[in-house]
PDBQT receptor file of N, H, CA, C and O in Angstrom, charges set to zero:
ATOM      1  N   UNK A   1     -15.721 -27.601   1.937  1.00  0.00    +0.000 N 
ATOM      2  CA  UNK A   1     -14.319 -27.305   1.718  1.00  0.00    +0.000 C 
ATOM      3  C   UNK A   1     -13.489 -28.331   2.461  1.00  0.00    +0.000 C 
ATOM      4  O   UNK A   1     -13.785 -28.705   3.595  1.00  0.00    +0.000 OA
ATOM      5  N   UNK A   2     -12.465 -28.764   1.801  1.00  0.00    +0.000 N 
ATOM      6  H   UNK A   2     -12.225 -28.460   0.879  1.00  0.00    +0.000 HD
ATOM      7  CA  UNK A   2     -11.692 -29.847   2.385  1.00  0.00    +0.000 C 
ATOM      8  C   UNK A   2     -10.429 -29.381   3.091  1.00  0.00    +0.000 C 
ATOM      9  O   UNK A   2     -10.062 -29.939   4.125  1.00  0.00    +0.000 OA
ATOM     10  N   UNK A   3      -9.764 -28.378   2.557  1.00  0.00    +0.000 N 
ATOM     11  H   UNK A   3     -10.062 -27.924   1.717  1.00  0.00    +0.000 HD
ATOM     12  CA  UNK A   3      -8.464 -27.994   3.080  1.00  0.00    +0.000 C 
ATOM     13  C   UNK A   3      -8.346 -26.467   3.081  1.00  0.00    +0.000 C 
ATOM     14  O   UNK A   3      -8.440 -25.858   2.015  1.00  0.00    +0.000 OA
ATOM     15  N   UNK A   4      -8.143 -25.825   4.245  1.00  0.00    +0.000 N 
ATOM     16  H   UNK A   4      -8.066 -26.320   5.111  1.00  0.00    +0.000 HD
ATOM     17  CA  UNK A   4      -8.042 -24.367   4.258  1.00  0.00    +0.000 C 
ATOM     18  C   UNK A   4      -6.788 -23.840   3.551  1.00  0.00    +0.000 C 
ATOM     19  O   UNK A   4      -6.771 -22.697   3.092  1.00  0.00    +0.000 OA
ATOM     20  N   UNK A   5      -5.769 -24.643   3.465  1.00  0.00    +0.000 N 
ATOM     21  H   UNK A   5      -5.783 -25.571   3.838  1.00  0.00    +0.000 HD
ATOM     22  CA  UNK A   5      -4.536 -24.258   2.771  1.00  0.00    +0.000 C 
ATOM     23  C   UNK A   5      -4.388 -25.111   1.509  1.00  0.00    +0.000 C 
ATOM     24  O   UNK A   5      -4.008 -26.279   1.587  1.00  0.00    +0.000 OA
ATOM     25  N   UNK A   6      -4.681 -24.535   0.372  1.00  0.00    +0.000 N 
ATOM     26  H   UNK A   6      -4.989 -23.586   0.309  1.00  0.00    +0.000 HD
ATOM     27  CA  UNK A   6      -4.587 -25.302  -0.875  1.00  0.00    +0.000 C 
ATOM     28  C   UNK A   6      -3.164 -25.247  -1.405  1.00  0.00    +0.000 C 
ATOM     29  O   UNK A   6      -2.419 -24.303  -1.141  1.00  0.00    +0.000 OA
ATOM     30  N   UNK A   7      -2.805 -26.274  -2.154  1.00  0.00    +0.000 N 
ATOM     31  H   UNK A   7      -3.410 -27.041  -2.368  1.00  0.00    +0.000 HD
ATOM     32  CA  UNK A   7      -1.460 -26.364  -2.710  1.00  0.00    +0.000 C 
ATOM     33  C   UNK A   7      -1.412 -26.041  -4.195  1.00  0.00    +0.000 C 
ATOM     34  O   UNK A   7      -0.332 -25.869  -4.762  1.00  0.00    +0.000 OA
ATOM     35  N   UNK A   8      -2.572 -25.957  -4.825  1.00  0.00    +0.000 N 
ATOM     36  H   UNK A   8      -3.449 -26.096  -4.365  1.00  0.00    +0.000 HD
ATOM     37  CA  UNK A   8      -2.580 -25.683  -6.254  1.00  0.00    +0.000 C 
ATOM     38  C   UNK A   8      -3.870 -24.955  -6.627  1.00  0.00    +0.000 C 
ATOM     39  O   UNK A   8      -4.826 -24.914  -5.853  1.00  0.00    +0.000 OA
ATOM     40  N   UNK A   9      -3.872 -24.396  -7.806  1.00  0.00    +0.000 N 
ATOM     41  H   UNK A   9      -3.095 -24.430  -8.434  1.00  0.00    +0.000 HD
ATOM     42  CA  UNK A   9      -5.060 -23.712  -8.316  1.00  0.00    +0.000 C 
ATOM     43  C   UNK A   9      -6.212 -24.700  -8.486  1.00  0.00    +0.000 C 
ATOM     44  O   UNK A   9      -7.368 -24.360  -8.234  1.00  0.00    +0.000 OA
ATOM     45  N   UNK A  10      -5.900 -25.903  -8.907  1.00  0.00    +0.000 N 
ATOM     46  H   UNK A  10      -4.960 -26.179  -9.111  1.00  0.00    +0.000 HD
ATOM     47  CA  UNK A  10      -6.941 -26.917  -9.086  1.00  0.00    +0.000 C 
ATOM     48  C   UNK A  10      -7.643 -27.225  -7.759  1.00  0.00    +0.000 C 
ATOM     49  O   UNK A  10      -8.863 -27.387  -7.723  1.00  0.00    +0.000 OA
ATOM     50  N   UNK A  11      -6.873 -27.304  -6.672  1.00  0.00    +0.000 N 
ATOM     51  H   UNK A  11      -5.882 -27.172  -6.701  1.00  0.00    +0.000 HD
ATOM     52  CA  UNK A  11      -7.472 -27.549  -5.367  1.00  0.00    +0.000 C 
ATOM     53  C   UNK A  11      -8.343 -26.372  -4.939  1.00  0.00    +0.000 C 
ATOM     54  O   UNK A  11      -9.413 -26.566  -4.362  1.00  0.00    +0.000 OA
ATOM     55  N   UNK A  12      -7.895 -25.173  -5.216  1.00  0.00    +0.000 N 
ATOM     56  H   UNK A  12      -7.026 -25.015  -5.684  1.00  0.00    +0.000 HD
ATOM     57  CA  UNK A  12      -8.681 -23.992  -4.874  1.00  0.00    +0.000 C 
ATOM     58  C   UNK A  12     -10.014 -23.994  -5.620  1.00  0.00    +0.000 C 
ATOM     59  O   UNK A  12     -11.061 -23.714  -5.036  1.00  0.00    +0.000 OA
ATOM     60  N   UNK A  13      -9.966 -24.309  -6.904  1.00  0.00    +0.000 N 
ATOM     61  H   UNK A  13      -9.115 -24.537  -7.378  1.00  0.00    +0.000 HD
ATOM     62  CA  UNK A  13     -11.189 -24.370  -7.706  1.00  0.00    +0.000 C 
ATOM     63  C   UNK A  13     -12.114 -25.459  -7.176  1.00  0.00    +0.000 C 
ATOM     64  O   UNK A  13     -13.322 -25.251  -7.073  1.00  0.00    +0.000 OA
ATOM     65  N   UNK A  14     -11.560 -26.605  -6.844  1.00  0.00    +0.000 N 
ATOM     66  H   UNK A  14     -10.578 -26.774  -6.928  1.00  0.00    +0.000 HD
ATOM     67  CA  UNK A  14     -12.382 -27.684  -6.286  1.00  0.00    +0.000 C 
ATOM     68  C   UNK A  14     -13.047 -27.253  -4.985  1.00  0.00    +0.000 C 
ATOM     69  O   UNK A  14     -14.227 -27.530  -4.768  1.00  0.00    +0.000 OA
ATOM     70  N   UNK A  15     -12.300 -26.580  -4.123  1.00  0.00    +0.000 N 
ATOM     71  H   UNK A  15     -11.342 -26.355  -4.299  1.00  0.00    +0.000 HD
ATOM     72  CA  UNK A  15     -12.866 -26.113  -2.862  1.00  0.00    +0.000 C 
ATOM     73  C   UNK A  15     -13.963 -25.080  -3.097  1.00  0.00    +0.000 C 
ATOM     74  O   UNK A  15     -14.975 -25.084  -2.396  1.00  0.00    +0.000 OA
ATOM     75  N   UNK A  16     -13.776 -24.209  -4.061  1.00  0.00    +0.000 N 
ATOM     76  H   UNK A  16     -12.953 -24.205  -4.630  1.00  0.00    +0.000 HD
ATOM     77  CA  UNK A  16     -14.780 -23.176  -4.333  1.00  0.00    +0.000 C 
ATOM     78  C   UNK A  16     -16.063 -23.772  -4.888  1.00  0.00    +0.000 C 
ATOM     79  O   UNK A  16     -17.150 -23.264  -4.612  1.00  0.00    +0.000 OA
ATOM     80  N   UNK A  17     -15.955 -24.824  -5.653  1.00  0.00    +0.000 N 
ATOM     81  H   UNK A  17     -15.072 -25.236  -5.877  1.00  0.00    +0.000 HD
ATOM     82  CA  UNK A  17     -17.160 -25.440  -6.202  1.00  0.00    +0.000 C 
ATOM     83  C   UNK A  17     -17.914 -26.222  -5.140  1.00  0.00    +0.000 C 
ATOM     84  O   UNK A  17     -19.071 -26.588  -5.349  1.00  0.00    +0.000 OA
ATOM     85  N   UNK A  18     -17.271 -26.487  -3.996  1.00  0.00    +0.000 N 
ATOM     86  H   UNK A  18     -16.331 -26.190  -3.827  1.00  0.00    +0.000 HD
ATOM     87  CA  UNK A  18     -17.949 -27.160  -2.896  1.00  0.00    +0.000 C 
ATOM     88  C   UNK A  18     -18.851 -26.213  -2.104  1.00  0.00    +0.000 C 
ATOM     89  O   UNK A  18     -19.658 -26.672  -1.297  1.00  0.00    +0.000 OA
ATOM     90  N   UNK A  19     -18.731 -24.911  -2.317  1.00  0.00    +0.000 N 
ATOM     91  H   UNK A  19     -18.075 -24.537  -2.973  1.00  0.00    +0.000 HD
ATOM     92  CA  UNK A  19     -19.570 -23.949  -1.601  1.00  0.00    +0.000 C 
ATOM     93  C   UNK A  19     -21.017 -24.111  -2.050  1.00  0.00    +0.000 C 
ATOM     94  O   UNK A  19     -21.279 -24.360  -3.227  1.00  0.00    +0.000 OA
ATOM     95  N   UNK A  20     -21.941 -23.974  -1.133  1.00  0.00    +0.000 N 
ATOM     96  H   UNK A  20     -21.728 -23.771  -0.177  1.00  0.00    +0.000 HD
ATOM     97  CA  UNK A  20     -23.352 -24.053  -1.522  1.00  0.00    +0.000 C 
ATOM     98  C   UNK A  20     -23.696 -22.966  -2.540  1.00  0.00    +0.000 C 
ATOM     99  O   UNK A  20     -23.149 -21.864  -2.495  1.00  0.00    +0.000 OA
ATOM    100  N   UNK A  21     -24.591 -23.285  -3.439  1.00  0.00    +0.000 N 
ATOM    101  H   UNK A  21     -25.035 -24.180  -3.475  1.00  0.00    +0.000 HD
ATOM    102  CA  UNK A  21     -24.970 -22.359  -4.517  1.00  0.00    +0.000 C 
ATOM    103  C   UNK A  21     -25.446 -21.018  -3.976  1.00  0.00    +0.000 C 
ATOM    104  O   UNK A  21     -25.125 -19.979  -4.553  1.00  0.00    +0.000 OA
ATOM    105  N   UNK A  22     -26.201 -21.016  -2.886  1.00  0.00    +0.000 N 
ATOM    106  H   UNK A  22     -26.462 -21.860  -2.418  1.00  0.00    +0.000 HD
ATOM    107  CA  UNK A  22     -26.718 -19.754  -2.364  1.00  0.00    +0.000 C 
ATOM    108  C   UNK A  22     -25.604 -18.830  -1.856  1.00  0.00    +0.000 C 
ATOM    109  O   UNK A  22     -25.803 -17.618  -1.770  1.00  0.00    +0.000 OA
ATOM    110  N   UNK A  23     -24.468 -19.374  -1.529  1.00  0.00    +0.000 N 
ATOM    111  H   UNK A  23     -24.306 -20.358  -1.598  1.00  0.00    +0.000 HD
ATOM    112  CA  UNK A  23     -23.335 -18.537  -1.133  1.00  0.00    +0.000 C 
ATOM    113  C   UNK A  23     -22.551 -18.029  -2.343  1.00  0.00    +0.000 C 
ATOM    114  O   UNK A  23     -21.941 -16.961  -2.289  1.00  0.00    +0.000 OA
ATOM    115  N   UNK A  24     -22.568 -18.790  -3.422  1.00  0.00    +0.000 N 
ATOM    116  H   UNK A  24     -23.063 -19.658  -3.465  1.00  0.00    +0.000 HD
ATOM    117  CA  UNK A  24     -21.830 -18.376  -4.619  1.00  0.00    +0.000 C 
ATOM    118  C   UNK A  24     -22.584 -17.340  -5.427  1.00  0.00    +0.000 C 
ATOM    119  O   UNK A  24     -21.964 -16.470  -6.039  1.00  0.00    +0.000 OA
ATOM    120  N   UNK A  25     -23.883 -17.409  -5.445  1.00  0.00    +0.000 N 
ATOM    121  H   UNK A  25     -24.387 -18.115  -4.947  1.00  0.00    +0.000 HD
ATOM    122  CA  UNK A  25     -24.687 -16.448  -6.196  1.00  0.00    +0.000 C 
ATOM    123  C   UNK A  25     -25.714 -15.850  -5.251  1.00  0.00    +0.000 C 
ATOM    124  O   UNK A  25     -26.854 -16.309  -5.181  1.00  0.00    +0.000 OA
ATOM    125  N   UNK A  26     -25.305 -14.841  -4.538  1.00  0.00    +0.000 N 
ATOM    126  H   UNK A  26     -24.378 -14.468  -4.594  1.00  0.00    +0.000 HD
ATOM    127  CA  UNK A  26     -26.175 -14.227  -3.537  1.00  0.00    +0.000 C 
ATOM    128  C   UNK A  26     -27.249 -13.361  -4.181  1.00  0.00    +0.000 C 
ATOM    129  O   UNK A  26     -28.141 -12.877  -3.484  1.00  0.00    +0.000 OA
ATOM    130  N   UNK A  27     -27.187 -13.156  -5.485  1.00  0.00    +0.000 N 
ATOM    131  H   UNK A  27     -26.462 -13.548  -6.051  1.00  0.00    +0.000 HD
ATOM    132  CA  UNK A  27     -28.184 -12.362  -6.160  1.00  0.00    +0.000 C 
ATOM    133  C   UNK A  27     -27.897 -10.872  -6.123  1.00  0.00    +0.000 C 
ATOM    134  O   UNK A  27     -28.601 -10.091  -6.764  1.00  0.00    +0.000 OA
ATOM    135  N   UNK A  28     -26.890 -10.473  -5.396  1.00  0.00    +0.000 N 
ATOM    136  H   UNK A  28     -26.318 -11.107  -4.876  1.00  0.00    +0.000 HD
ATOM    137  CA  UNK A  28     -26.552  -9.061  -5.331  1.00  0.00    +0.000 C 
ATOM    138  C   UNK A  28     -25.587  -8.724  -6.464  1.00  0.00    +0.000 C 
ATOM    139  O   UNK A  28     -24.617  -9.441  -6.711  1.00  0.00    +0.000 OA
ATOM    140  N   UNK A  29     -25.866  -7.655  -7.123  1.00  0.00    +0.000 N 
ATOM    141  H   UNK A  29     -26.654  -7.073  -6.923  1.00  0.00    +0.000 HD
ATOM    142  CA  UNK A  29     -24.994  -7.229  -8.203  1.00  0.00    +0.000 C 
ATOM    143  C   UNK A  29     -24.288  -5.938  -7.805  1.00  0.00    +0.000 C 
ATOM    144  O   UNK A  29     -24.776  -5.174  -6.972  1.00  0.00    +0.000 OA
ATOM    145  N   UNK A  30     -23.166  -5.719  -8.397  1.00  0.00    +0.000 N 
ATOM    146  H   UNK A  30     -22.769  -6.339  -9.074  1.00  0.00    +0.000 HD
ATOM    147  CA  UNK A  30     -22.412  -4.497  -8.150  1.00  0.00    +0.000 C 
ATOM    148  C   UNK A  30     -23.061  -3.370  -8.943  1.00  0.00    +0.000 C 
ATOM    149  O   UNK A  30     -23.343  -3.531 -10.130  1.00  0.00    +0.000 OA
ATOM    150  N   UNK A  31     -23.300  -2.234  -8.299  1.00  0.00    +0.000 N 
ATOM    151  H   UNK A  31     -23.071  -2.104  -7.334  1.00  0.00    +0.000 HD
ATOM    152  CA  UNK A  31     -23.921  -1.135  -9.038  1.00  0.00    +0.000 C 
ATOM    153  C   UNK A  31     -22.994  -0.600 -10.123  1.00  0.00    +0.000 C 
ATOM    154  O   UNK A  31     -21.771  -0.686 -10.017  1.00  0.00    +0.000 OA
ATOM    155  N   UNK A  32     -23.595  -0.055 -11.154  1.00  0.00    +0.000 N 
ATOM    156  H   UNK A  32     -24.588   0.014 -11.240  1.00  0.00    +0.000 HD
ATOM    157  CA  UNK A  32     -22.795   0.525 -12.239  1.00  0.00    +0.000 C 
ATOM    158  C   UNK A  32     -22.026   1.730 -11.704  1.00  0.00    +0.000 C 
ATOM    159  O   UNK A  32     -22.523   2.454 -10.842  1.00  0.00    +0.000 OA
ATOM    160  N   UNK A  33     -20.823   1.943 -12.212  1.00  0.00    +0.000 N 
ATOM    161  H   UNK A  33     -20.420   1.355 -12.913  1.00  0.00    +0.000 HD
ATOM    162  CA  UNK A  33     -20.045   3.083 -11.742  1.00  0.00    +0.000 C 
ATOM    163  C   UNK A  33     -20.728   4.401 -12.087  1.00  0.00    +0.000 C 
ATOM    164  O   UNK A  33     -21.352   4.537 -13.140  1.00  0.00    +0.000 OA
ATOM    165  N   UNK A  34     -20.601   5.356 -11.196  1.00  0.00    +0.000 N 
ATOM    166  H   UNK A  34     -20.094   5.246 -10.341  1.00  0.00    +0.000 HD
ATOM    167  CA  UNK A  34     -21.177   6.670 -11.428  1.00  0.00    +0.000 C 
ATOM    168  C   UNK A  34     -20.193   7.530 -12.208  1.00  0.00    +0.000 C 
ATOM    169  O   UNK A  34     -18.988   7.278 -12.204  1.00  0.00    +0.000 OA
ATOM    170  N   UNK A  35     -20.717   8.532 -12.868  1.00  0.00    +0.000 N 
ATOM    171  H   UNK A  35     -21.696   8.736 -12.872  1.00  0.00    +0.000 HD
ATOM    172  CA  UNK A  35     -19.859   9.476 -13.572  1.00  0.00    +0.000 C 
ATOM    173  C   UNK A  35     -19.090  10.297 -12.542  1.00  0.00    +0.000 C 
ATOM    174  O   UNK A  35     -19.626  10.656 -11.494  1.00  0.00    +0.000 OA
ATOM    175  N   UNK A  36     -17.849  10.586 -12.846  1.00  0.00    +0.000 N 
ATOM    176  H   UNK A  36     -17.413  10.295 -13.697  1.00  0.00    +0.000 HD
ATOM    177  CA  UNK A  36     -17.020  11.363 -11.930  1.00  0.00    +0.000 C 
ATOM    178  C   UNK A  36     -17.518  12.797 -11.857  1.00  0.00    +0.000 C 
ATOM    179  O   UNK A  36     -17.924  13.394 -12.855  1.00  0.00    +0.000 OA
ATOM    180  N   UNK A  37     -17.475  13.321 -10.661  1.00  0.00    +0.000 N 
ATOM    181  H   UNK A  37     -17.145  12.836  -9.851  1.00  0.00    +0.000 HD
ATOM    182  CA  UNK A  37     -17.860  14.710 -10.468  1.00  0.00    +0.000 C 
ATOM    183  C   UNK A  37     -16.777  15.609 -11.069  1.00  0.00    +0.000 C 
ATOM    184  O   UNK A  37     -15.590  15.307 -10.950  1.00  0.00    +0.000 OA
ATOM    185  N   UNK A  38     -17.167  16.692 -11.703  1.00  0.00    +0.000 N 
ATOM    186  H   UNK A  38     -18.132  16.938 -11.800  1.00  0.00    +0.000 HD
ATOM    187  CA  UNK A  38     -16.144  17.606 -12.240  1.00  0.00    +0.000 C 
ATOM    188  C   UNK A  38     -15.361  18.241 -11.094  1.00  0.00    +0.000 C 
ATOM    189  O   UNK A  38     -15.907  18.492 -10.020  1.00  0.00    +0.000 OA
ATOM    190  N   UNK A  39     -14.086  18.494 -11.335  1.00  0.00    +0.000 N 
ATOM    191  H   UNK A  39     -13.643  18.289 -12.207  1.00  0.00    +0.000 HD
ATOM    192  CA  UNK A  39     -13.251  19.097 -10.319  1.00  0.00    +0.000 C 
ATOM    193  C   UNK A  39     -12.222  20.000 -10.974  1.00  0.00    +0.000 C 
ATOM    194  O   UNK A  39     -11.981  19.924 -12.178  1.00  0.00    +0.000 OA
ATOM    195  N   UNK A  40     -11.633  20.837 -10.175  1.00  0.00    +0.000 N 
ATOM    196  H   UNK A  40     -11.829  20.899  -9.196  1.00  0.00    +0.000 HD
ATOM    197  CA  UNK A  40     -10.555  21.675 -10.675  1.00  0.00    +0.000 C 
ATOM    198  C   UNK A  40      -9.610  21.962  -9.523  1.00  0.00    +0.000 C 
ATOM    199  O   UNK A  40     -10.003  21.906  -8.358  1.00  0.00    +0.000 OA
ATOM    200  N   UNK A  41      -8.386  22.264  -9.845  1.00  0.00    +0.000 N 
ATOM    201  H   UNK A  41      -8.067  22.310 -10.791  1.00  0.00    +0.000 HD
ATOM    202  CA  UNK A  41      -7.361  22.534  -8.848  1.00  0.00    +0.000 C 
ATOM    203  C   UNK A  41      -7.361  24.026  -8.556  1.00  0.00    +0.000 C 
ATOM    204  O   UNK A  41      -7.284  24.852  -9.465  1.00  0.00    +0.000 OA
ATOM    205  N   UNK A  42      -7.450  24.358  -7.265  1.00  0.00    +0.000 N 
ATOM    206  H   UNK A  42      -7.513  23.687  -6.526  1.00  0.00    +0.000 HD
ATOM    207  CA  UNK A  42      -7.410  25.780  -6.926  1.00  0.00    +0.000 C 
ATOM    208  C   UNK A  42      -5.950  26.240  -6.788  1.00  0.00    +0.000 C 
ATOM    209  O   UNK A  42      -5.030  25.423  -6.805  1.00  0.00    +0.000 OA
ATOM    210  N   UNK A  43      -5.758  27.519  -6.654  1.00  0.00    +0.000 N 
ATOM    211  H   UNK A  43      -6.506  28.183  -6.640  1.00  0.00    +0.000 HD
ATOM    212  CA  UNK A  43      -4.407  28.097  -6.618  1.00  0.00    +0.000 C 
ATOM    213  C   UNK A  43      -3.593  27.587  -5.433  1.00  0.00    +0.000 C 
ATOM    214  O   UNK A  43      -2.398  27.331  -5.574  1.00  0.00    +0.000 OA
ATOM    215  N   UNK A  44      -4.219  27.436  -4.273  1.00  0.00    +0.000 N 
ATOM    216  H   UNK A  44      -5.190  27.644  -4.158  1.00  0.00    +0.000 HD
ATOM    217  CA  UNK A  44      -3.487  26.953  -3.093  1.00  0.00    +0.000 C 
ATOM    218  C   UNK A  44      -2.941  25.541  -3.328  1.00  0.00    +0.000 C 
ATOM    219  O   UNK A  44      -1.797  25.247  -2.982  1.00  0.00    +0.000 OA
ATOM    220  N   UNK A  45      -3.751  24.692  -3.906  1.00  0.00    +0.000 N 
ATOM    221  H   UNK A  45      -4.680  24.931  -4.187  1.00  0.00    +0.000 HD
ATOM    222  CA  UNK A  45      -3.310  23.333  -4.196  1.00  0.00    +0.000 C 
ATOM    223  C   UNK A  45      -2.200  23.335  -5.241  1.00  0.00    +0.000 C 
ATOM    224  O   UNK A  45      -1.224  22.597  -5.111  1.00  0.00    +0.000 OA
ATOM    225  N   UNK A  46      -2.338  24.141  -6.253  1.00  0.00    +0.000 N 
ATOM    226  H   UNK A  46      -3.131  24.741  -6.360  1.00  0.00    +0.000 HD
ATOM    227  CA  UNK A  46      -1.319  24.221  -7.298  1.00  0.00    +0.000 C 
ATOM    228  C   UNK A  46       0.020  24.663  -6.700  1.00  0.00    +0.000 C 
ATOM    229  O   UNK A  46       1.063  24.116  -7.058  1.00  0.00    +0.000 OA
ATOM    230  N   UNK A  47       0.003  25.634  -5.803  1.00  0.00    +0.000 N 
ATOM    231  H   UNK A  47      -0.845  26.078  -5.512  1.00  0.00    +0.000 HD
ATOM    232  CA  UNK A  47       1.249  26.118  -5.197  1.00  0.00    +0.000 C 
ATOM    233  C   UNK A  47       1.913  25.040  -4.350  1.00  0.00    +0.000 C 
ATOM    234  O   UNK A  47       3.136  25.046  -4.211  1.00  0.00    +0.000 OA
ATOM    235  N   UNK A  48       1.143  24.113  -3.779  1.00  0.00    +0.000 N 
ATOM    236  H   UNK A  48       0.150  24.108  -3.892  1.00  0.00    +0.000 HD
ATOM    237  CA  UNK A  48       1.723  23.044  -2.966  1.00  0.00    +0.000 C 
ATOM    238  C   UNK A  48       2.595  22.112  -3.801  1.00  0.00    +0.000 C 
ATOM    239  O   UNK A  48       3.590  21.588  -3.301  1.00  0.00    +0.000 OA
ATOM    240  N   UNK A  49       2.239  21.902  -5.053  1.00  0.00    +0.000 N 
ATOM    241  H   UNK A  49       1.431  22.328  -5.459  1.00  0.00    +0.000 HD
ATOM    242  CA  UNK A  49       2.980  20.945  -5.880  1.00  0.00    +0.000 C 
ATOM    243  C   UNK A  49       3.846  21.632  -6.937  1.00  0.00    +0.000 C 
ATOM    244  O   UNK A  49       4.571  20.962  -7.671  1.00  0.00    +0.000 OA
ATOM    245  N   UNK A  50       3.777  22.926  -7.017  1.00  0.00    +0.000 N 
ATOM    246  H   UNK A  50       3.188  23.470  -6.420  1.00  0.00    +0.000 HD
ATOM    247  CA  UNK A  50       4.554  23.665  -8.003  1.00  0.00    +0.000 C 
ATOM    248  C   UNK A  50       6.041  23.425  -7.753  1.00  0.00    +0.000 C 
ATOM    249  O   UNK A  50       6.520  23.578  -6.630  1.00  0.00    +0.000 OA
ATOM    250  N   UNK A  51       6.759  23.051  -8.794  1.00  0.00    +0.000 N 
ATOM    251  H   UNK A  51       6.369  22.927  -9.706  1.00  0.00    +0.000 HD
ATOM    252  CA  UNK A  51       8.192  22.813  -8.678  1.00  0.00    +0.000 C 
ATOM    253  C   UNK A  51       8.572  21.413  -8.281  1.00  0.00    +0.000 C 
ATOM    254  O   UNK A  51       9.763  21.099  -8.261  1.00  0.00    +0.000 OA
ATOM    255  N   UNK A  52       7.625  20.549  -7.962  1.00  0.00    +0.000 N 
ATOM    256  H   UNK A  52       6.658  20.804  -7.978  1.00  0.00    +0.000 HD
ATOM    257  CA  UNK A  52       7.953  19.183  -7.572  1.00  0.00    +0.000 C 
ATOM    258  C   UNK A  52       8.451  18.342  -8.732  1.00  0.00    +0.000 C 
ATOM    259  O   UNK A  52       9.031  17.280  -8.503  1.00  0.00    +0.000 OA
ATOM    260  N   UNK A  53       8.244  18.780  -9.982  1.00  0.00    +0.000 N 
ATOM    261  H   UNK A  53       7.772  19.642 -10.168  1.00  0.00    +0.000 HD
ATOM    262  CA  UNK A  53       8.728  18.034 -11.137  1.00  0.00    +0.000 C 
ATOM    263  C   UNK A  53      10.242  17.879 -11.090  1.00  0.00    +0.000 C 
ATOM    264  O   UNK A  53      10.779  16.919 -11.642  1.00  0.00    +0.000 OA
ATOM    265  N   UNK A  54      10.931  18.795 -10.448  1.00  0.00    +0.000 N 
ATOM    266  H   UNK A  54      10.495  19.576  -9.999  1.00  0.00    +0.000 HD
ATOM    267  CA  UNK A  54      12.391  18.728 -10.342  1.00  0.00    +0.000 C 
ATOM    268  C   UNK A  54      12.839  17.530  -9.509  1.00  0.00    +0.000 C 
ATOM    269  O   UNK A  54      13.973  17.073  -9.651  1.00  0.00    +0.000 OA
ATOM    270  N   UNK A  55      11.965  17.015  -8.638  1.00  0.00    +0.000 N 
ATOM    271  H   UNK A  55      11.043  17.386  -8.523  1.00  0.00    +0.000 HD
ATOM    272  CA  UNK A  55      12.317  15.895  -7.770  1.00  0.00    +0.000 C 
ATOM    273  C   UNK A  55      11.951  14.543  -8.359  1.00  0.00    +0.000 C 
ATOM    274  O   UNK A  55      12.346  13.509  -7.819  1.00  0.00    +0.000 OA
ATOM    275  N   UNK A  56      11.213  14.531  -9.441  1.00  0.00    +0.000 N 
ATOM    276  H   UNK A  56      10.892  15.371  -9.880  1.00  0.00    +0.000 HD
ATOM    277  CA  UNK A  56      10.763  13.266 -10.010  1.00  0.00    +0.000 C 
ATOM    278  C   UNK A  56      11.787  12.725 -10.961  1.00  0.00    +0.000 C 
ATOM    279  O   UNK A  56      11.587  11.659 -11.544  1.00  0.00    +0.000 OA
TER     280      UNK A  56
């Protein structure tokens, strides 16, 4: 890397391509997203926000 403060996108891309390959492709992949757990609002929670539509 030549300059910690780049002035353009082209300079940023040039600096990124200067990184060693092993740092750019560490071989780790992001895991697939999990399915959301089912949920429901209980009465206490509902009462906390009941009527707030008047303020929006």
